[in-house]
All heavy atoms as a GROMACS GRO file, in nm:
protein
  610
    1MET      N    1   0.083  -0.116   0.000
    1MET     CA    2   0.000   0.000   0.000
    1MET      C    3   0.089   0.124   0.000
    1MET      O    4   0.187   0.131   0.071
    1MET     CB    5  -0.091   0.000   0.123
    1MET     CG    6  -0.178   0.123   0.127
    1MET     SD    7  -0.267   0.149   0.280
    1MET     CE    8  -0.354   0.000   0.304
    2VAL      N    9   0.055   0.221  -0.081
    2VAL     CA   10   0.129   0.346  -0.090
    2VAL      C   11   0.048   0.455  -0.023
    2VAL      O   12  -0.070   0.472  -0.053
    2VAL     CB   13   0.157   0.383  -0.238
    2VAL    CG1   14   0.230   0.514  -0.246
    2VAL    CG2   15   0.235   0.272  -0.305
    3LYS      N   16   0.111   0.527   0.067
    3LYS     CA   17   0.041   0.635   0.137
    3LYS      C   18   0.113   0.766   0.113
    3LYS      O   19   0.234   0.770   0.104
    3LYS     CB   20   0.038   0.608   0.288
    3LYS     CG   21  -0.052   0.494   0.327
    3LYS     CD   22  -0.060   0.484   0.477
    3LYS     CE   23  -0.155   0.375   0.517
    3LYS     NZ   24  -0.169   0.367   0.662
    4GLY      N   25   0.037   0.874   0.106
    4GLY     CA   26   0.094   1.006   0.101
    4GLY      C   27   0.154   1.048  -0.032
    4GLY      O   28   0.231   1.141  -0.037
    5ILE      N   29   0.123   0.977  -0.140
    5ILE     CA   30   0.177   1.014  -0.270
    5ILE      C   31   0.061   1.054  -0.361
    5ILE      O   32  -0.036   0.981  -0.375
    5ILE     CB   33   0.256   0.898  -0.333
    5ILE    CG1   34   0.379   0.870  -0.249
    5ILE    CG2   35   0.294   0.929  -0.475
    5ILE    CD1   36   0.465   0.760  -0.301
    6SER      N   37   0.074   1.170  -0.420
    6SER     CA   38  -0.028   1.220  -0.510
    6SER      C   39   0.038   1.249  -0.645
    6SER      O   40   0.132   1.326  -0.653
    6SER     CB   41  -0.089   1.347  -0.453
    6SER     OG   42  -0.180   1.402  -0.545
    7LYS      N   43  -0.009   1.185  -0.750
    7LYS     CA   44   0.044   1.204  -0.884
    7LYS      C   45  -0.068   1.247  -0.977
    7LYS      O   46  -0.184   1.209  -0.959
    7LYS     CB   47   0.105   1.075  -0.938
    7LYS     CG   48   0.223   1.023  -0.861
    7LYS     CD   49   0.347   1.093  -0.906
    7LYS     CE   50   0.468   1.033  -0.838
    7LYS     NZ   51   0.590   1.090  -0.882
    8GLN      N   52  -0.034   1.325  -1.078
    8GLN     CA   53  -0.130   1.360  -1.181
    8GLN      C   54  -0.108   1.268  -1.299
    8GLN      O   55   0.006   1.241  -1.337
    8GLN     CB   56  -0.111   1.505  -1.224
    8GLN     CG   57  -0.152   1.604  -1.119
    8GLN     CD   58  -0.141   1.747  -1.171
    8GLN    OE1   59  -0.071   1.773  -1.267
    8GLN    NE2   60  -0.211   1.837  -1.107
    9ILE      N   61  -0.216   1.218  -1.355
    9ILE     CA   62  -0.206   1.126  -1.468
    9ILE      C   63  -0.295   1.173  -1.582
    9ILE      O   64  -0.389   1.251  -1.562
    9ILE     CB   65  -0.243   0.982  -1.429
    9ILE    CG1   66  -0.389   0.973  -1.385
    9ILE    CG2   67  -0.152   0.929  -1.322
    9ILE    CD1   68  -0.440   0.832  -1.373
   10ILE      N   69  -0.264   1.123  -1.701
   10ILE     CA   70  -0.348   1.142  -1.819
   10ILE      C   71  -0.380   1.003  -1.871
   10ILE      O   72  -0.291   0.920  -1.888
   10ILE     CB   73  -0.275   1.222  -1.928
   10ILE    CG1   74  -0.248   1.363  -1.881
   10ILE    CG2   75  -0.357   1.226  -2.055
   10ILE    CD1   76  -0.170   1.444  -1.982
   11VAL      N   77  -0.508   0.977  -1.894
   11VAL     CA   78  -0.551   0.849  -1.951
   11VAL      C   79  -0.598   0.876  -2.093
   11VAL      O   80  -0.686   0.959  -2.115
   11VAL     CB   81  -0.664   0.787  -1.866
   11VAL    CG1   82  -0.710   0.656  -1.928
   11VAL    CG2   83  -0.618   0.765  -1.723
   12VAL      N   84  -0.538   0.805  -2.190
   12VAL     CA   85  -0.569   0.826  -2.331
   12VAL      C   86  -0.611   0.693  -2.392
   12VAL      O   87  -0.546   0.591  -2.369
   12VAL     CB   88  -0.446   0.882  -2.407
   12VAL    CG1   89  -0.478   0.903  -2.553
   12VAL    CG2   90  -0.398   1.012  -2.343
   13ASP      N   91  -0.719   0.696  -2.468
   13ASP     CA   92  -0.759   0.576  -2.542
   13ASP      C   93  -0.676   0.568  -2.668
   13ASP      O   94  -0.665   0.666  -2.742
   13ASP     CB   95  -0.908   0.583  -2.578
   13ASP     CG   96  -0.996   0.577  -2.454
   13ASP    OD1   97  -0.957   0.508  -2.358
   13ASP    OD2   98  -1.102   0.642  -2.454
   14PRO      N   99  -0.613   0.453  -2.697
   14PRO     CA  100  -0.530   0.442  -2.816
   14PRO      C  101  -0.614   0.447  -2.944
   14PRO      O  102  -0.732   0.415  -2.942
   14PRO     CB  103  -0.462   0.305  -2.800
   14PRO     CG  104  -0.546   0.231  -2.705
   14PRO     CD  105  -0.615   0.331  -2.618
   15PRO      N  106  -0.552   0.488  -3.055
   15PRO     CA  107  -0.627   0.500  -3.180
   15PRO      C  108  -0.675   0.365  -3.234
   15PRO      O  109  -0.781   0.358  -3.294
   15PRO     CB  110  -0.528   0.566  -3.276
   15PRO     CG  111  -0.394   0.542  -3.217
   15PRO     CD  112  -0.413   0.529  -3.069
   16GLU      N  113  -0.597   0.260  -3.214
   16GLU     CA  114  -0.635   0.127  -3.260
   16GLU      C  115  -0.630   0.033  -3.139
   16GLU      O  116  -0.526  -0.025  -3.109
   16GLU     CB  117  -0.540   0.079  -3.368
   16GLU     CG  118  -0.543   0.166  -3.492
   16GLU     CD  119  -0.440   0.121  -3.594
   16GLU    OE1  120  -0.385   0.011  -3.581
   16GLU    OE2  121  -0.414   0.198  -3.687
   17PRO      N  122  -0.742   0.014  -3.070
   17PRO     CA  123  -0.740  -0.066  -2.947
   17PRO      C  124  -0.740  -0.217  -2.972
   17PRO      O  125  -0.829  -0.288  -2.928
   17PRO     CB  126  -0.867  -0.020  -2.875
   17PRO     CG  127  -0.958   0.023  -2.984
   17PRO     CD  128  -0.870   0.076  -3.093
   18LYS      N  129  -0.640  -0.266  -3.044
   18LYS     CA  130  -0.631  -0.410  -3.069
   18LYS      C  131  -0.580  -0.484  -2.945
   18LYS      O  132  -0.632  -0.588  -2.908
   18LYS     CB  133  -0.540  -0.438  -3.187
   18LYS     CG  134  -0.594  -0.388  -3.319
   18LYS     CD  135  -0.498  -0.416  -3.431
   18LYS     CE  136  -0.552  -0.360  -3.562
   18LYS     NZ  137  -0.459  -0.374  -3.671
   19LEU      N  138  -0.477  -0.430  -2.883
   19LEU     CA  139  -0.417  -0.496  -2.768
   19LEU      C  140  -0.437  -0.422  -2.637
   19LEU      O  141  -0.448  -0.484  -2.532
   19LEU     CB  142  -0.266  -0.514  -2.792
   19LEU     CG  143  -0.225  -0.599  -2.910
   19LEU    CD1  144  -0.073  -0.597  -2.926
   19LEU    CD2  145  -0.271  -0.742  -2.889
   20PHE      N  146  -0.442  -0.289  -2.644
   20PHE     CA  147  -0.448  -0.210  -2.523
   20PHE      C  148  -0.577  -0.131  -2.518
   20PHE      O  149  -0.621  -0.075  -2.617
   20PHE     CB  150  -0.329  -0.113  -2.516
   20PHE     CG  151  -0.197  -0.184  -2.515
   20PHE    CD1  152  -0.119  -0.189  -2.629
   20PHE    CD2  153  -0.152  -0.248  -2.400
   20PHE    CE1  154   0.002  -0.255  -2.629
   20PHE    CE2  155  -0.032  -0.314  -2.400
   20PHE     CZ  156   0.046  -0.318  -2.514
   21GLU      N  157  -0.634  -0.125  -2.399
   21GLU     CA  158  -0.757  -0.050  -2.381
   21GLU      C  159  -0.730   0.098  -2.355
   21GLU      O  160  -0.800   0.184  -2.406
   21GLU     CB  161  -0.834  -0.110  -2.262
   21GLU     CG  162  -0.971  -0.052  -2.242
   21GLU     CD  163  -1.045  -0.124  -2.132
   21GLU    OE1  164  -1.030  -0.246  -2.120
   21GLU    OE2  165  -1.116  -0.056  -2.058
   22GLN      N  166  -0.626   0.126  -2.272
   22GLN     CA  167  -0.593   0.263  -2.238
   22GLN      C  168  -0.442   0.277  -2.222
   22GLN      O  169  -0.373   0.181  -2.192
   22GLN     CB  170  -0.658   0.305  -2.106
   22GLN     CG  171  -0.807   0.311  -2.110
   22GLN     CD  172  -0.864   0.346  -1.973
   22GLN    OE1  173  -0.803   0.319  -1.871
   22GLN    NE2  174  -0.981   0.406  -1.973
   23ALA      N  175  -0.395   0.399  -2.240
   23ALA     CA  176  -0.256   0.433  -2.210
   23ALA      C  177  -0.260   0.533  -2.095
   23ALA      O  178  -0.336   0.630  -2.099
   23ALA     CB  179  -0.187   0.492  -2.331
   24ILE      N  180  -0.178   0.510  -1.994
   24ILE     CA  181  -0.175   0.597  -1.877
   24ILE      C  182  -0.040   0.664  -1.870
   24ILE      O  183   0.064   0.598  -1.867
   24ILE     CB  184  -0.203   0.516  -1.748
   24ILE    CG1  185  -0.340   0.451  -1.758
   24ILE    CG2  186  -0.193   0.606  -1.626
   24ILE    CD1  187  -0.370   0.355  -1.645
   25PHE      N  188  -0.039   0.797  -1.867
   25PHE     CA  189   0.083   0.876  -1.857
   25PHE      C  190   0.086   0.942  -1.720
   25PHE      O  191  -0.011   1.006  -1.679
   25PHE     CB  192   0.088   0.983  -1.966
   25PHE     CG  193   0.097   0.927  -2.105
   25PHE    CD1  194  -0.016   0.907  -2.180
   25PHE    CD2  195   0.219   0.893  -2.159
   25PHE    CE1  196  -0.009   0.855  -2.308
   25PHE    CE2  197   0.229   0.841  -2.287
   25PHE     CZ  198   0.114   0.822  -2.361
   26ILE      N  199   0.197   0.928  -1.650
   26ILE     CA  200   0.215   0.991  -1.519
   26ILE      C  201   0.299   1.116  -1.539
   26ILE      O  202   0.410   1.111  -1.591
   26ILE     CB  203   0.284   0.894  -1.420
   26ILE    CG1  204   0.200   0.768  -1.405
   26ILE    CG2  205   0.306   0.963  -1.286
   26ILE    CD1  206   0.266   0.659  -1.326
   27LEU      N  207   0.246   1.229  -1.496
   27LEU     CA  208   0.312   1.357  -1.517
   27LEU      C  209   0.422   1.380  -1.414
   27LEU      O  210   0.410   1.342  -1.298
   27LEU     CB  211   0.211   1.472  -1.507
   27LEU     CG  212   0.098   1.470  -1.608
   27LEU    CD1  213   0.003   1.585  -1.580
   27LEU    CD2  214   0.151   1.478  -1.748
   28LYS      N  215   0.528   1.445  -1.459
   28LYS     CA  216   0.633   1.486  -1.367
   28LYS      C  217   0.579   1.596  -1.277
   28LYS      O  218   0.490   1.671  -1.316
   28LYS     CB  219   0.755   1.538  -1.444
   28LYS     CG  220   0.828   1.432  -1.519
   28LYS     CD  221   0.950   1.493  -1.584
   28LYS     CE  222   1.032   1.388  -1.656
   28LYS     NZ  223   1.152   1.447  -1.717
   29GLU      N  224   0.639   1.607  -1.160
   29GLU     CA  225   0.591   1.709  -1.066
   29GLU      C  226   0.636   1.848  -1.106
   29GLU      O  227   0.574   1.946  -1.068
   29GLU     CB  228   0.640   1.675  -0.925
   29GLU     CG  229   0.573   1.552  -0.870
   29GLU     CD  230   0.613   1.524  -0.727
   29GLU    OE1  231   0.663   1.616  -0.660
   29GLU    OE2  232   0.596   1.409  -0.684
   30ASP      N  233   0.743   1.861  -1.181
   30ASP     CA  234   0.796   1.992  -1.217
   30ASP      C  235   0.751   2.036  -1.357
   30ASP      O  236   0.830   2.077  -1.439
   30ASP     CB  237   0.948   1.993  -1.207
   30ASP     CG  238   1.013   1.889  -1.297
   30ASP    OD1  239   0.942   1.802  -1.348
   30ASP    OD2  240   1.135   1.894  -1.315
   31THR      N  241   0.622   2.025  -1.384
   31THR     CA  242   0.567   2.071  -1.512
   31THR      C  243   0.490   2.201  -1.487
   31THR      O  244   0.373   2.199  -1.451
   31THR     CB  245   0.473   1.966  -1.574
   31THR    OG1  246   0.377   1.927  -1.476
   31THR    CG2  247   0.549   1.844  -1.619
   32PRO      N  248   0.555   2.315  -1.505
   32PRO     CA  249   0.490   2.443  -1.474
   32PRO      C  250   0.397   2.490  -1.585
   32PRO      O  251   0.432   2.489  -1.701
   32PRO     CB  252   0.609   2.539  -1.461
   32PRO     CG  253   0.712   2.481  -1.551
   32PRO     CD  254   0.693   2.332  -1.547
   33GLY      N  255   0.276   2.525  -1.549
   33GLY     CA  256   0.181   2.594  -1.634
   33GLY      C  257   0.160   2.542  -1.774
   33GLY      O  258   0.156   2.621  -1.867
   34ILE      N  259   0.146   2.414  -1.792
   34ILE     CA  260   0.119   2.357  -1.924
   34ILE      C  261  -0.031   2.336  -1.936
   34ILE      O  262  -0.095   2.285  -1.844
   34ILE     CB  263   0.194   2.224  -1.944
   34ILE    CG1  264   0.344   2.250  -1.937
   34ILE    CG2  265   0.158   2.160  -2.076
   34ILE    CD1  266   0.427   2.125  -1.946
   35THR      N  267  -0.087   2.373  -2.050
   35THR     CA  268  -0.231   2.361  -2.068
   35THR      C  269  -0.271   2.215  -2.087
   35THR      O  270  -0.190   2.130  -2.125
   35THR     CB  271  -0.277   2.441  -2.191
   35THR    OG1  272  -0.219   2.382  -2.308
   35THR    CG2  273  -0.238   2.586  -2.180
   36ASP      N  274  -0.397   2.189  -2.059
   36ASP     CA  275  -0.449   2.053  -2.075
   36ASP      C  276  -0.440   2.008  -2.221
   36ASP      O  277  -0.412   1.892  -2.250
   36ASP     CB  278  -0.594   2.045  -2.028
   36ASP     CG  279  -0.607   2.065  -1.878
   36ASP    OD1  280  -0.505   2.049  -1.807
   36ASP    OD2  281  -0.718   2.095  -1.832
   37GLU      N  282  -0.465   2.102  -2.312
   37GLU     CA  283  -0.460   2.068  -2.455
   37GLU      C  284  -0.319   2.028  -2.497
   37GLU      O  285  -0.300   1.935  -2.574
   37GLU     CB  286  -0.508   2.186  -2.540
   37GLU     CG  287  -0.656   2.217  -2.528
   37GLU     CD  288  -0.688   2.303  -2.405
   37GLU    OE1  289  -0.596   2.366  -2.350
   37GLU    OE2  290  -0.806   2.303  -2.365
   38ALA      N  291  -0.218   2.099  -2.443
   38ALA     CA  292  -0.079   2.067  -2.477
   38ALA      C  293  -0.040   1.930  -2.421
   38ALA      O  294   0.029   1.853  -2.488
   38ALA     CB  295   0.015   2.174  -2.423
   39LEU      N  296  -0.086   1.899  -2.300
   39LEU     CA  297  -0.056   1.768  -2.241
   39LEU      C  298  -0.121   1.656  -2.322
   39LEU      O  299  -0.058   1.553  -2.350
   39LEU     CB  300  -0.105   1.763  -2.097
   39LEU     CG  301  -0.027   1.844  -1.996
   39LEU    CD1  302  -0.097   1.842  -1.861
   39LEU    CD2  303   0.114   1.791  -1.982
   40LEU      N  304  -0.245   1.675  -2.359
   40LEU     CA  305  -0.316   1.573  -2.436
   40LEU      C  306  -0.254   1.556  -2.574
   40LEU      O  307  -0.238   1.443  -2.623
   40LEU     CB  308  -0.464   1.612  -2.449
   40LEU     CG  309  -0.557   1.506  -2.505
   40LEU    CD1  310  -0.551   1.379  -2.421
   40LEU    CD2  311  -0.698   1.557  -2.511
   41LYS      N  312  -0.212   1.666  -2.636
   41LYS     CA  313  -0.146   1.659  -2.767
   41LYS      C  314  -0.015   1.581  -2.758
   41LYS      O  315   0.014   1.496  -2.842
   41LYS     CB  316  -0.120   1.800  -2.819
   41LYS     CG  317  -0.056   1.805  -2.955
   41LYS     CD  318  -0.034   1.948  -3.000
   41LYS     CE  319   0.039   1.952  -3.132
   41LYS     NZ  320   0.068   2.089  -3.175
   42GLU      N  321   0.064   1.607  -2.654
   42GLU     CA  322   0.191   1.536  -2.634
   42GLU      C  323   0.168   1.387  -2.609
   42GLU      O  324   0.237   1.301  -2.664
   42GLU     CB  325   0.266   1.597  -2.515
   42GLU     CG  326   0.398   1.534  -2.485
   42GLU     CD  327   0.506   1.569  -2.584
   42GLU    OE1  328   0.492   1.670  -2.655
   42GLU    OE2  329   0.606   1.496  -2.590
   43ALA      N  330   0.067   1.353  -2.529
   43ALA     CA  331   0.036   1.213  -2.501
   43ALA      C  332  -0.007   1.140  -2.629
   43ALA      O  333   0.038   1.028  -2.655
   43ALA     CB  334  -0.072   1.203  -2.395
   44LYS      N  335  -0.091   1.203  -2.709
   44LYS     CA  336  -0.136   1.140  -2.833
   44LYS      C  337  -0.021   1.126  -2.932
   44LYS      O  338  -0.013   1.028  -3.006
   44LYS     CB  339  -0.251   1.219  -2.894
   44LYS     CG  340  -0.380   1.200  -2.819
   44LYS     CD  341  -0.495   1.272  -2.886
   44LYS     CE  342  -0.625   1.246  -2.812
   44LYS     NZ  343  -0.739   1.311  -2.874
   45GLN      N  344   0.070   1.224  -2.933
   45GLN     CA  345   0.185   1.216  -3.022
   45GLN      C  346   0.274   1.098  -2.982
   45GLN      O  347   0.327   1.027  -3.068
   45GLN     CB  348   0.265   1.346  -3.017
   45GLN     CG  349   0.383   1.348  -3.110
   45GLN     CD  350   0.459   1.480  -3.103
   45GLN    OE1  351   0.422   1.570  -3.029
   45GLN    NE2  352   0.566   1.490  -3.178
   46LEU      N  353   0.290   1.075  -2.853
   46LEU     CA  354   0.369   0.961  -2.808
   46LEU      C  355   0.305   0.829  -2.847
   46LEU      O  356   0.374   0.731  -2.875
   46LEU     CB  357   0.388   0.967  -2.656
   46LEU     CG  358   0.486   1.071  -2.606
   46LEU    CD1  359   0.481   1.080  -2.454
   46LEU    CD2  360   0.627   1.039  -2.652
   47LEU      N  361   0.173   0.825  -2.849
   47LEU     CA  362   0.105   0.702  -2.890
   47LEU      C  363   0.127   0.672  -3.038
   47LEU      O  364   0.132   0.557  -3.079
   47LEU     CB  365  -0.045   0.714  -2.863
   47LEU     CG  366  -0.090   0.701  -2.719
   47LEU    CD1  367  -0.240   0.722  -2.709
   47LEU    CD2  368  -0.052   0.567  -2.661
   48HIS      N  369   0.139   0.776  -3.120
   48HIS     CA  370   0.154   0.757  -3.265
   48HIS      C  371   0.300   0.743  -3.309
   48HIS      O  372   0.325   0.705  -3.423
   48HIS     CB  373   0.090   0.874  -3.340
   48HIS     CG  374  -0.058   0.879  -3.328
   48HIS    ND1  375  -0.140   0.784  -3.384
   48HIS    CD2  376  -0.140   0.965  -3.263
   48HIS    CE1  377  -0.265   0.813  -3.356
   48HIS    NE2  378  -0.268   0.922  -3.283
   49THR      N  379   0.395   0.773  -3.221
   49THR     CA  380   0.536   0.767  -3.258
   49THR      C  381   0.582   0.622  -3.260
   49THR      O  382   0.570   0.552  -3.159
   49THR     CB  383   0.621   0.846  -3.157
   49THR    OG1  384   0.572   0.979  -3.151
   49THR    CG2  385   0.767   0.847  -3.198
   50PRO      N  386   0.637   0.574  -3.372
   50PRO     CA  387   0.687   0.436  -3.375
   50PRO      C  388   0.814   0.422  -3.292
   50PRO      O  389   0.893   0.517  -3.280
   50PRO     CB  390   0.716   0.411  -3.523
   50PRO     CG  391   0.732   0.545  -3.582
   50PRO     CD  392   0.651   0.641  -3.500
   51ARG      N  393   0.832   0.306  -3.233
   51ARG     CA  394   0.951   0.281  -3.152
   51ARG      C  395   1.072   0.259  -3.241
   51ARG      O  396   1.062   0.206  -3.350
   51ARG     CB  397   0.929   0.156  -3.065
   51ARG     CG  398   0.825   0.178  -2.958
   51ARG     CD  399   0.812   0.056  -2.873
   51ARG     NE  400   0.942   0.020  -2.820
   51ARG     CZ  401   0.970   0.004  -2.692
   51ARG    NH1  402   0.876   0.020  -2.605
   51ARG    NH2  403   1.090  -0.030  -2.652
   52GLU      N  404   1.187   0.297  -3.188
   52GLU     CA  405   1.312   0.274  -3.260
   52GLU      C  406   1.346   0.126  -3.256
   52GLU      O  407   1.338   0.063  -3.152
   52GLU     CB  408   1.426   0.349  -3.190
   52GLU     CG  409   1.451   0.486  -3.239
   52GLU     CD  410   1.572   0.547  -3.171
   52GLU    OE1  411   1.671   0.476  -3.147
   52GLU    OE2  412   1.565   0.665  -3.141
   53GLU      N  413   1.382   0.072  -3.368
   53GLU     CA  414   1.425  -0.066  -3.372
   53GLU      C  415   1.577  -0.069  -3.373
   53GLU      O  416   1.642   0.008  -3.444
   53GLU     CB  417   1.369  -0.137  -3.495
   53GLU     CG  418   1.219  -0.154  -3.488
   53GLU     CD  419   1.169  -0.241  -3.600
   53GLU    OE1  420   1.249  -0.318  -3.657
   53GLU    OE2  421   1.051  -0.231  -3.632
   54LYS      N  422   1.634  -0.157  -3.295
   54LYS     CA  423   1.779  -0.171  -3.288
   54LYS      C  424   1.814  -0.310  -3.340
   54LYS      O  425   1.815  -0.407  -3.266
   54LYS     CB  426   1.826  -0.153  -3.144
   54LYS     CG  427   1.790  -0.017  -3.088
   54LYS     CD  428   1.829  -0.006  -2.944
   54LYS     CE  429   1.786   0.128  -2.889
   54LYS     NZ  430   1.809   0.139  -2.747
   55PRO      N  431   1.841  -0.322  -3.471
   55PRO     CA  432   1.860  -0.453  -3.530
   55PRO      C  433   1.984  -0.526  -3.479
   55PRO      O  434   1.985  -0.648  -3.473
   55PRO     CB  435   1.871  -0.425  -3.680
   55PRO     CG  436   1.910  -0.282  -3.688
   55PRO     CD  437   1.854  -0.214  -3.567
   56LEU      N  438   2.088  -0.455  -3.442
   56LEU     CA  439   2.210  -0.523  -3.397
   56LEU      C  440   2.204  -0.567  -3.252
   56LEU      O  441   2.283  -0.651  -3.210
   56LEU     CB  442   2.331  -0.430  -3.417
   56LEU     CG  443   2.370  -0.402  -3.561
   56LEU    CD1  444   2.490  -0.309  -3.565
   56LEU    CD2  445   2.402  -0.531  -3.633
   57GLN      N  446   2.110  -0.515  -3.176
   57GLN     CA  447   2.105  -0.549  -3.034
   57GLN      C  448   2.078  -0.698  -3.014
   57GLN      O  449   2.143  -0.762  -2.932
   57GLN     CB  450   1.997  -0.466  -2.965
   57GLN     CG  451   1.997  -0.482  -2.815
   57GLN     CD  452   1.896  -0.390  -2.748
   57GLN    OE1  453   1.815  -0.328  -2.815
   57GLN    NE2  454   1.903  -0.384  -2.618
   58GLY      N  455   1.987  -0.756  -3.089
   58GLY     CA  456   1.958  -0.898  -3.076
   58GLY      C  457   2.077  -0.984  -3.116
   58GLY      O  458   2.109  -1.084  -3.052
   59ALA      N  459   2.146  -0.944  -3.222
   59ALA     CA  460   2.264  -1.018  -3.268
   59ALA      C  461   2.376  -1.013  -3.164
   59ALA      O  462   2.446  -1.112  -3.141
   59ALA     CB  463   2.312  -0.962  -3.401
   60ILE      N  464   2.392  -0.898  -3.101
   60ILE     CA  465   2.497  -0.885  -2.998
   60ILE      C  466   2.467  -0.974  -2.879
   60ILE      O  467   2.555  -1.043  -2.826
   60ILE     CB  468   2.513  -0.737  -2.958
   60ILE    CG1  469   2.574  -0.659  -3.074
   60ILE    CG2  470   2.599  -0.724  -2.832
   60ILE    CD1  471   2.575  -0.509  -3.054
   61TRP      N  472   2.340  -0.974  -2.835
   61TRP     CA  473   2.304  -1.061  -2.722
   61TRP      C  474   2.319  -1.209  -2.758
   61TRP      O  475   2.360  -1.291  -2.675
   61TRP     CB  476   2.162  -1.031  -2.674
   61TRP     CG  477   2.154  -0.910  -2.589
   61TRP    CD1  478   2.098  -0.790  -2.622
   61TRP    CD2  479   2.210  -0.892  -2.457
   61TRP    NE1  480   2.114  -0.701  -2.520
   61TRP    CE2  481   2.182  -0.761  -2.417
   61TRP    CE3  482   2.279  -0.976  -2.371
   61TRP    CZ2  483   2.220  -0.710  -2.293
   61TRP    CZ3  484   2.318  -0.926  -2.247
   61TRP    CH2  485   2.288  -0.795  -2.209
   62ALA      N  486   2.285  -1.247  -2.880
   62ALA     CA  487   2.302  -1.385  -2.923
   62ALA      C  488   2.449  -1.424  -2.925
   62ALA      O  489   2.487  -1.534  -2.882
   62ALA     CB  490   2.240  -1.405  -3.062
   63LEU      N  491   2.534  -1.334  -2.970
   63LEU     CA  492   2.677  -1.358  -2.972
   63LEU      C  493   2.732  -1.373  -2.830
   63LEU      O  494   2.813  -1.463  -2.802
   63LEU     CB  495   2.748  -1.244  -3.044
   63LEU     CG  496   2.900  -1.256  -3.060
   63LEU    CD1  497   2.933  -1.378  -3.145
   63LEU    CD2  498   2.956  -1.131  -3.123
   64CYS      N  499   2.687  -1.286  -2.739
   64CYS     CA  500   2.731  -1.297  -2.599
   64CYS      C  501   2.686  -1.429  -2.536
   64CYS      O  502   2.761  -1.492  -2.461
   64CYS     CB  503   2.676  -1.180  -2.518
   64CYS     SG  504   2.751  -1.022  -2.559
   65GLY      N  505   2.563  -1.470  -2.566
   65GLY     CA  506   2.514  -1.597  -2.513
   65GLY      C  507   2.594  -1.715  -2.567
   65GLY      O  508   2.630  -1.807  -2.494
   66GLY      N  509   2.622  -1.712  -2.698
   66GLY     CA  510   2.703  -1.819  -2.757
   66GLY      C  511   2.843  -1.822  -2.699
   66GLY      O  512   2.899  -1.930  -2.674
   67LEU      N  513   2.901  -1.706  -2.675
   67LEU     CA  514   3.034  -1.699  -2.615
   67LEU      C  515   3.033  -1.754  -2.473
   67LEU      O  516   3.123  -1.829  -2.434
   67LEU     CB  517   3.082  -1.553  -2.616
   67LEU     CG  518   3.223  -1.528  -2.564
   67LEU    CD1  519   3.325  -1.599  -2.653
   67LEU    CD2  520   3.252  -1.379  -2.560
   68ALA      N  521   2.929  -1.722  -2.396
   68ALA     CA  522   2.919  -1.773  -2.259
   68ALA      C  523   2.905  -1.925  -2.258
   68ALA      O  524   2.968  -1.994  -2.177
   68ALA     CB  525   2.801  -1.708  -2.188
   69VAL      N  526   2.824  -1.978  -2.349
   69VAL     CA  527   2.808  -2.124  -2.357
   69VAL      C  528   2.939  -2.188  -2.400
   69VAL      O  529   2.979  -2.294  -2.347
   69VAL     CB  530   2.694  -2.160  -2.454
   69VAL    CG1  531   2.693  -2.308  -2.486
   69VAL    CG2  532   2.561  -2.118  -2.396
   70GLY      N  533   3.010  -2.129  -2.493
   70GLY     CA  534   3.139  -2.182  -2.537
   70GLY      C  535   3.241  -2.184  -2.425
   70GLY      O  536   3.315  -2.282  -2.408
   71ILE      N  537   3.245  -2.077  -2.346
   71ILE     CA  538   3.338  -2.073  -2.233
   71ILE      C  539   3.301  -2.177  -2.129
   71ILE      O  540   3.388  -2.247  -2.074
   71ILE     CB  541   3.343  -1.931  -2.173
   71ILE    CG1  542   3.412  -1.835  -2.272
   71ILE    CG2  543   3.414  -1.929  -2.039
   71ILE    CD1  544   3.403  -1.689  -2.232
   72ALA      N  545   3.173  -2.191  -2.101
   72ALA     CA  546   3.128  -2.292  -2.003
   72ALA      C  547   3.163  -2.432  -2.053
   72ALA      O  548   3.209  -2.517  -1.976
   72ALA     CB  549   2.978  -2.280  -1.980
   73TRP      N  550   3.143  -2.460  -2.182
   73TRP     CA  551   3.177  -2.590  -2.236
   73TRP      C  552   3.327  -2.614  -2.228
   73TRP      O  553   3.371  -2.724  -2.192
   73TRP     CB  554   3.130  -2.597  -2.383
   73TRP     CG  555   3.171  -2.725  -2.451
   73TRP    CD1  556   3.113  -2.845  -2.440
   73TRP    CD2  557   3.282  -2.739  -2.540
   73TRP    NE1  558   3.181  -2.936  -2.516
   73TRP    CE2  559   3.287  -2.873  -2.579
   73TRP    CE3  560   3.379  -2.653  -2.589
   73TRP    CZ2  561   3.382  -2.924  -2.666
   73TRP    CZ3  562   3.473  -2.703  -2.675
   73TRP    CH2  563   3.475  -2.836  -2.712
   74LEU      N  564   3.409  -2.515  -2.259
   74LEU     CA  565   3.553  -2.528  -2.252
   74LEU      C  566   3.600  -2.553  -2.110
   74LEU      O  567   3.688  -2.636  -2.086
   74LEU     CB  568   3.618  -2.400  -2.309
   74LEU     CG  569   3.769  -2.403  -2.324
   74LEU    CD1  570   3.813  -2.513  -2.418
   74LEU    CD2  571   3.821  -2.268  -2.372
   75LEU      N  572   3.541  -2.484  -2.015
   75LEU     CA  573   3.580  -2.505  -1.875
   75LEU      C  574   3.544  -2.645  -1.826
   75LEU      O  575   3.620  -2.707  -1.752
   75LEU     CB  576   3.512  -2.399  -1.785
   75LEU     CG  577   3.570  -2.258  -1.796
   75LEU    CD1  578   3.488  -2.162  -1.713
   75LEU    CD2  579   3.715  -2.255  -1.752
   76THR      N  580   3.428  -2.697  -1.867
   76THR     CA  581   3.392  -2.834  -1.825
   76THR      C  582   3.482  -2.936  -1.894
   76THR      O  583   3.510  -3.041  -1.837
   76THR     CB  584   3.245  -2.864  -1.859
   76THR    OG1  585   3.223  -2.846  -1.998
   76THR    CG2  586   3.152  -2.777  -1.779
   77LEU      N  587   3.527  -2.906  -2.011
   77LEU     CA  588   3.616  -2.998  -2.083
   77LEU      C  589   3.755  -3.001  -2.018
   77LEU      O  590   3.816  -3.108  -2.007
   77LEU     CB  591   3.626  -2.954  -2.230
   77LEU     CG  592   3.705  -3.045  -2.323
   77LEU    CD1  593   3.627  -3.177  -2.339
   77LEU    CD2  594   3.723  -2.979  -2.457
   78LEU      N  595   3.804  -2.886  -1.977
   78LEU     CA  596   3.938  -2.877  -1.920
   78LEU      C  597   3.944  -2.916  -1.773
   78LEU      O  598   4.049  -2.961  -1.726
   78LEU     CB  599   3.994  -2.734  -1.936
   78LEU     CG  600   4.018  -2.688  -2.080
   78LEU    CD1  601   4.060  -2.543  -2.081
   78LEU    CD2  602   4.122  -2.776  -2.146
   79LEU      N  603   3.836  -2.900  -1.700
   79LEU     CA  604   3.839  -2.930  -1.556
   79LEU      C  605   3.780  -3.060  -1.524
   79LEU      O  606   3.744  -3.150  -1.542
   79LEU     CB  607   3.765  -2.821  -1.477
   79LEU     CG  608   3.826  -2.682  -1.491
   79LEU    CD1  609   3.737  -2.583  -1.414
   79LEU    CD2  610   3.966  -2.675  -1.436
   0.00000   0.00000   0.00000
């Protein structure tokens, strides 16, 4: 249970509710004098912005995993 914390949130319905019913944005406490329209516009813009894809990240993790398995196999072979 959380006591004594008060946060402001914005709840936005996504444009295509295939997977998600609502998006909830928690506002920072140091947001001075921003209008409701500006907050809603920013939240909707975030919903429409595509995520960055990092194609090499998966390959790097796969390489690290293969290297770890190779080292473990080598250590069991030598010891």
